[in-house]
C-alpha positions, -999 to 999 in steps of 0.1 A, spaced: 95 594 -12 61 610 -6 35 608 -33 18 639 -44 -20 642 -46 -22 634 -83 -1 602 -78 -22 592 -48 -54 597 -68 -40 576 -97 -31 548 -73 -65 550 -56 -83 548 -90 -62 518 -101 -69 500 -68 -106 506 -73 -104 492 -108 -85 462 -94 -112 455 -68 -138 455 -96 -118 433 -118 -112 409 -89 -149 406 -84 -154 399 -121 -126 374 -120 -141 355 -91 -175 354 -109 -157 342 -141 -140 314 -122 -172 304 -106 -190 302 -140 -165 300 -168 -188 308 -198 -159 322 -219 -125 305 -214 -107 336 -227 -122 359 -200 -101 346 -171 -67 352 -186 -79 386 -199 -90 397 -164 -58 384 -148 -37 404 -174 -57 436 -167 -51 432 -129 -14 426 -135 -12 456 -157 -29 478 -131 -5 465 -104 24 473 -126 10 508 -132 8 513 -94 44 502 -89 55 526 -117 37 555 -101 53 547 -67 87 546 -82 84 579 -100 102 607 -82 
């Protein structure tokens, strides 16, 4: 099950977004100004991981 170029680019873009969100999450945990921010960032990361899995399972 090889991914085509479009799928690979979508996965790469999602991974880059995850990396950025993980940096924000780390900063938010270090200095929790807004208690709603941490669960929101965690949800966004989980959504992107689900999107990556969905792309990988497409055929």
